[in-house]
C-alpha positions as CSV (number, residue, x, y, z in Angstrom):
1,M,136.1,104.3,84.3
2,E,135.9,108.5,84.4
3,A,132.7,110.7,84.6
4,T,131.8,114.1,84.1
5,Q,131.6,115.2,87.6
6,V,134.3,114.5,90.1
7,H,133.3,117.0,92.8
8,P,131.3,115.4,95.5
9,R,127.9,117.5,96.0
10,S,126.5,117.8,99.2
11,I,123.1,116.0,100.4
12,S,121.9,119.4,101.7
13,E,122.6,121.1,98.4
14,T,120.8,118.0,96.3
15,L,117.7,118.0,98.2
16,Q,117.4,121.5,97.6
17,K,117.1,121.3,93.8
18,R,114.2,121.8,91.9
19,P,113.5,119.5,89.6
20,L,115.2,117.0,91.7
21,I,116.3,113.8,89.2
22,V,117.0,110.2,91.1
23,S,118.4,107.6,88.9
24,G,120.0,104.5,88.4
25,P,119.2,100.5,88.4
26,C,116.2,98.8,89.9
27,S,118.8,96.6,91.3
28,A,122.5,96.4,91.9
29,E,123.6,93.1,90.0
30,T,127.5,93.3,89.5
31,E,130.3,96.0,89.9
32,A,130.8,96.4,86.5
33,Q,127.2,97.0,85.7
34,V,126.7,99.3,88.7
35,I,129.7,101.8,87.4
36,D,128.8,101.8,84.1
37,T,125.4,102.6,84.5
38,A,126.5,105.5,87.3
39,T,128.9,106.9,84.9
40,R,126.7,107.1,81.9
41,I,123.9,108.6,84.2
42,A,126.6,111.1,85.1
43,K,127.7,111.9,81.9
44,T,124.0,113.0,81.1
45,G,124.4,115.8,83.6
46,K,120.7,115.8,84.2
47,V,120.7,113.7,87.3
48,D,121.2,114.8,90.8
49,M,121.3,111.2,92.9
50,L,122.0,107.7,92.1
51,R,119.9,105.0,93.5
52,A,119.9,101.1,93.4
53,G,118.7,98.2,94.9
54,I,120.4,96.7,97.2
55,W,117.9,94.3,99.0
56,K,115.1,93.4,96.7
57,P,111.8,92.4,98.4
58,R,109.8,90.3,96.2
59,T,106.0,89.4,95.7
60,R,106.8,86.1,95.2
61,P,109.9,83.5,96.3
62,G,112.1,82.5,93.7
63,S,112.7,86.2,92.2
64,F,115.9,87.8,92.3
65,E,115.9,89.5,95.8
66,G,119.1,91.7,95.7
67,I,122.6,91.4,95.9
68,G,122.8,92.3,99.3
69,T,125.3,94.0,101.4
70,K,128.3,93.3,99.2
71,G,126.8,95.3,96.6
72,L,127.0,98.9,98.9
73,P,130.7,99.1,98.1
74,W,130.1,99.3,94.4
75,L,127.5,102.1,95.1
76,Q,130.3,104.0,97.2
77,Q,132.7,103.5,94.0
78,A,130.1,104.8,91.9
79,K,129.8,108.0,94.2
80,K,133.4,108.6,93.8
81,L,133.5,108.6,90.4
82,T,130.8,110.7,89.7
83,G,130.3,112.9,92.9
84,L,127.0,112.4,92.6
85,P,124.8,111.3,96.2
86,V,123.6,107.5,96.4
87,A,120.2,106.2,97.7
88,V,119.2,102.6,99.0
89,E,116.0,101.2,99.9
90,V,116.0,99.6,103.7
91,A,113.7,97.7,105.3
92,T,115.1,96.0,108.6
93,A,117.3,97.2,111.2
94,K,120.4,95.0,109.7
95,Q,119.9,96.7,106.3
96,V,119.7,100.4,108.0
97,E,123.2,99.6,110.0
98,D,125.0,98.5,106.7
99,A,123.6,101.7,105.1
100,L,124.9,103.7,107.7
101,H,128.0,101.5,107.8
102,F,128.9,102.0,104.0
103,D,128.0,106.1,104.2
104,M,124.9,105.9,102.1
105,D,123.8,109.6,101.6
106,V,119.8,108.7,101.6
107,V,117.7,105.7,102.6
108,W,114.3,105.0,101.6
109,V,111.4,102.9,103.1
110,G,109.5,101.1,100.4
111,A,106.4,100.2,99.8
112,R,106.0,96.7,101.2
113,T,107.4,98.3,104.5
114,T,105.7,101.3,104.8
115,V,102.5,99.1,104.9
116,N,103.8,97.4,107.9
117,P,103.6,99.8,111.0
118,F,106.0,97.3,113.0
119,S,108.5,97.2,110.0
120,V,108.5,100.8,109.9
121,Q,109.2,101.2,113.6
122,E,112.0,98.8,113.7
123,V,113.5,101.1,110.5
124,A,112.8,104.2,112.8
125,D,114.6,102.8,115.7
126,A,117.4,101.8,113.7
127,L,117.8,105.4,112.4
128,R,117.4,107.1,115.7
129,G,120.7,109.2,116.3
130,A,121.5,109.3,112.9
131,D,121.9,112.3,110.5
132,L,120.7,111.6,106.9
133,P,117.4,112.4,105.0
134,V,114.9,109.3,104.9
135,L,112.4,109.0,102.0
136,I,109.3,107.2,102.3
137,K,107.4,105.6,99.7
138,N,103.4,105.2,99.6
139,P,102.1,101.8,100.9
140,I,101.5,99.3,98.3
141,N,97.5,99.5,99.4
142,P,95.7,102.8,98.8
143,D,95.8,103.8,102.7
144,I,96.8,107.3,103.4
145,E,96.9,106.9,107.2
146,L,99.6,104.4,106.9
147,W,101.4,106.6,104.7
148,M,101.3,109.4,107.3
149,G,101.8,107.1,110.2
150,A,105.5,106.3,108.5
151,V,106.4,109.7,108.4
152,E,105.3,110.2,111.8
153,R,107.5,107.4,113.4
154,I,110.5,108.2,111.1
155,A,110.0,112.0,112.3
156,K,110.0,110.7,115.9
157,A,113.2,109.0,115.7
158,G,114.9,112.2,115.2
159,I,115.3,112.3,111.5
160,K,115.3,116.1,110.2
161,V,115.2,115.9,106.9
162,I,112.0,113.4,105.6
163,G,110.8,113.0,101.8
164,L,107.8,111.2,100.1
165,I,107.9,109.2,97.2
166,H,104.9,108.5,95.1
167,R,105.0,104.8,93.3
168,G,101.2,104.2,93.0
169,F,99.0,101.5,94.5
170,S,98.4,98.2,94.0
171,S,94.9,97.5,92.4
172,Y,92.9,94.2,91.4
173,G,92.1,93.7,87.9
174,N,94.4,97.2,87.3
175,T,95.7,96.9,83.4
176,E,96.8,100.3,82.4
177,Y,99.2,100.6,85.1
178,R,102.0,98.1,87.0
179,N,100.4,100.4,89.9
180,A,97.6,102.6,89.4
181,P,98.8,106.3,90.4
182,M,95.7,107.3,92.6
183,W,97.1,110.9,92.0
184,H,94.2,112.0,94.8
185,L,96.2,110.2,97.4
186,A,99.3,112.1,96.4
187,I,98.1,115.1,96.2
188,E,96.2,114.8,99.3
189,M,99.5,113.8,101.0
190,K,101.3,117.2,99.4
191,R,98.5,119.0,100.9
192,R,98.9,117.8,104.7
193,Y,102.8,117.8,104.2
194,P,103.2,120.7,102.3
195,E,107.0,121.3,103.6
196,L,108.2,117.6,102.2
197,L,110.0,116.7,99.4
198,L,107.4,114.9,97.1
199,L,109.2,112.9,94.4
200,N,107.3,110.9,91.6
201,D,108.4,107.4,90.9
202,P,107.1,106.8,87.0
203,S,108.7,103.3,86.6
204,H,106.8,101.2,89.2
205,I,103.2,103.4,88.3
206,S,103.8,102.7,84.6
207,G,105.7,99.2,85.0
208,R,106.7,99.6,81.2
209,R,108.7,102.2,79.3
210,D,106.2,103.4,77.0
211,I,104.4,105.5,79.3
212,L,107.0,106.6,81.6
213,A,107.1,110.1,80.0
214,D,103.1,110.4,80.1
215,V,103.5,109.7,83.6
216,A,106.6,111.7,84.4
217,Q,105.1,114.6,82.7
218,K,101.8,114.4,85.1
219,A,103.8,114.1,88.1
220,I,105.4,117.7,87.1
221,N,102.1,119.1,85.9
222,L,101.0,118.6,89.6
223,D,103.7,120.5,90.9
224,F,105.9,117.1,92.3
225,D,109.5,118.2,93.4
226,G,111.0,115.9,91.2
227,L,111.2,112.2,89.6
228,M,112.7,108.5,90.5
229,I,113.2,106.9,87.1
230,E,115.0,103.4,86.9
231,S,118.1,103.6,84.7
232,H,119.7,100.7,83.5
233,N,123.0,100.3,81.1
234,D,121.5,97.1,79.6
235,P,117.3,97.0,80.6
236,D,116.5,94.4,78.4
237,N,118.7,92.0,80.3
238,A,117.8,93.5,83.8
239,W,117.9,91.1,86.4
240,S,114.7,92.4,87.7
241,D,111.7,94.7,86.3
242,A,113.4,94.9,82.6
243,K,110.5,96.6,81.2
244,Q,110.2,99.6,83.2
245,Q,114.0,100.6,82.7
246,V,115.8,102.7,80.4
247,T,119.5,103.3,79.1
248,P,120.8,106.6,80.6
249,E,120.7,107.7,77.1
250,R,117.1,107.1,76.8
251,L,116.8,109.0,80.4
252,A,118.1,111.9,79.0
253,E,116.1,112.2,76.0
254,L,112.9,111.5,78.5
255,L,114.1,114.5,80.7
256,D,114.7,116.5,77.5
257,H,111.1,116.3,76.3
258,I,109.6,117.2,79.9
259,I,107.8,120.6,80.4
260,W,109.4,121.8,83.3
261,R,106.7,123.9,85.2
262,K,106.7,126.2,88.1
263,E,104.3,126.9,90.7
264,D,104.0,130.7,90.4
265,T,104.8,134.0,88.5
266,N,105.3,137.4,89.2
267,S,103.4,138.4,86.2
268,Q,100.2,140.7,87.4
269,E,98.3,140.0,84.0
270,F,98.2,136.4,85.1
271,H,97.3,136.6,88.5
272,A,94.6,139.1,87.5
273,A,92.9,136.5,85.0
274,L,93.5,134.0,87.5
275,D,91.7,135.5,90.4
276,K,89.0,136.4,88.0
277,L,88.2,132.6,87.0
278,R,88.9,131.5,90.6
279,Q,86.1,133.8,91.5
280,Q,83.6,132.2,89.0
281,I,84.5,129.0,90.3
282,D,83.7,129.9,93.9
283,H,80.6,131.0,92.8
284,L,79.8,127.7,91.3
285,D,81.1,125.6,94.2
286,D,78.8,127.9,96.4
287,E,75.7,127.0,94.0
288,L,76.5,123.3,93.8
289,M,76.9,123.3,97.7
290,Q,72.9,124.7,97.8
291,L,71.9,122.3,95.0
292,L,73.4,119.3,96.9
293,S,71.8,120.3,100.3
294,Q,68.1,120.7,98.4
295,R,69.0,117.5,96.8
296,M,69.5,115.9,100.2
297,K,66.0,117.4,101.6
298,I,64.2,115.6,99.2
299,A,66.3,112.4,100.2
300,D,65.3,112.8,103.7
301,K,61.5,113.2,102.4
302,I,61.7,110.1,100.4
303,G,63.6,108.4,103.5
304,A,60.4,109.5,105.4
305,Y,58.2,107.7,102.5
306,K,60.0,104.7,102.3
307,K,60.0,104.2,106.2
308,S,56.2,104.6,106.2
309,N,55.7,102.0,103.8
310,G,58.4,99.4,104.8
311,I,60.5,99.9,101.8
312,T,64.0,99.2,101.9
313,I,66.3,102.3,101.3
314,L,68.4,100.9,98.3
315,Q,66.5,100.5,94.9
316,T,69.0,99.0,92.6
317,N,67.1,99.5,89.5
318,R,66.2,102.9,90.2
319,W,70.4,103.7,90.7
320,N,71.5,101.9,88.0
321,E,69.1,104.0,85.8
322,I,70.4,107.5,87.7
323,L,73.8,106.3,86.9
324,D,73.4,105.3,83.4
325,K,71.5,108.5,82.4
326,A,74.6,110.4,84.3
327,V,76.9,108.7,82.7
328,R,75.5,109.9,78.7
329,K,74.6,113.0,79.8
330,G,78.0,113.5,81.3
331,E,79.9,112.4,78.5
332,K,78.1,114.9,76.0
333,A,78.9,117.8,78.4
334,G,83.0,116.8,78.5
335,L,82.9,115.1,81.9
336,S,84.9,111.7,81.8
337,K,82.8,108.3,82.6
338,E,85.2,108.0,85.6
339,F,84.6,111.2,87.2
340,I,80.9,110.8,86.9
341,V,80.7,107.2,88.5
342,K,82.8,108.4,91.4
343,Y,81.0,111.8,91.7
344,F,77.5,110.0,91.6
345,D,78.7,107.2,93.9
346,A,79.4,109.7,96.5
347,V,76.2,111.9,96.3
348,H,74.1,108.1,96.4
349,M,75.7,107.2,99.2
350,E,75.4,110.7,101.1
351,S,71.6,110.3,100.2
352,I,71.6,106.8,101.5
353,N,73.5,108.0,104.5
354,H,70.5,110.5,105.1
355,Q,67.8,108.1,104.5
356,N,69.2,105.8,107.1
357,N,69.1,108.5,109.4
358,V,65.3,109.2,108.8
359,M,64.7,105.2,109.2
360,N,66.3,104.9,112.4
361,D,65.2,108.5,113.8
């Protein structure tokens, strides 16, 4: 089957593109499925790299766990037909060895591997001396230190090009997303590693097609460098994660509707207006710091009174009253309940810490 692109693009060129779009099926199932999906993706002209799961770590046994090494030649053929680089997930030394043997252009470390430093180290040791980019998904649980640790282990193995993939985090009771995005953790990784490529994986965050576009747009609004979106030639009958995959043609439509934003502009008018607004924010932040300081000084006095009267620090009824009142007032002021609860929880814990210091003095 012919594809629109037949001249291979170098991996270094590919990784410099912004936005960088990576797509392909959740799992390689058959050679025909891989080739058909890849050629239809290439035909859209909107994707820069192909991906497919060859080995699929699953939460529970009995699910399809990947076609295995025999699927790697299918990706080689897809690359030959489309000219697009190919990427696979690896979780063991043997998988790294096979991926290198079949000339995969990029490998990524999955969320279930990132969570285990021993597994990351095994992958890092197997990659030592290899010259290919490695992408690292966030760990399944919301622990930024594990994510950083994986970056450090891969870097110490001599890998020069490292990137990050934000695919969301497992959270008990979460209903809106398959994996809660917890954007603040991805933003913090971007702050700590501004030089690293940062992709968003809306497929695994969403878990369903109807909110893919919303998640992808938010990632672009937050200055992510690109997207990894799962695409399948027959998503409803996919062997894994059917609900979150889209056809290549639907993928093209989704990408067409995203508003692609940039980090900066040369407009002097824009910068002048932004600087003025930022100065106002700086002044307000200074005032907030002063108010919080005053609040904690009062908390110290409260702690002293509780200490002298043998009263516990935590007063649950009082705390519930404060929180309920804050949520009502906050919502009237245009602030979300989620923000108010998080903010007051943080203030409350700082107040408890102050009172505890007084108690123990």
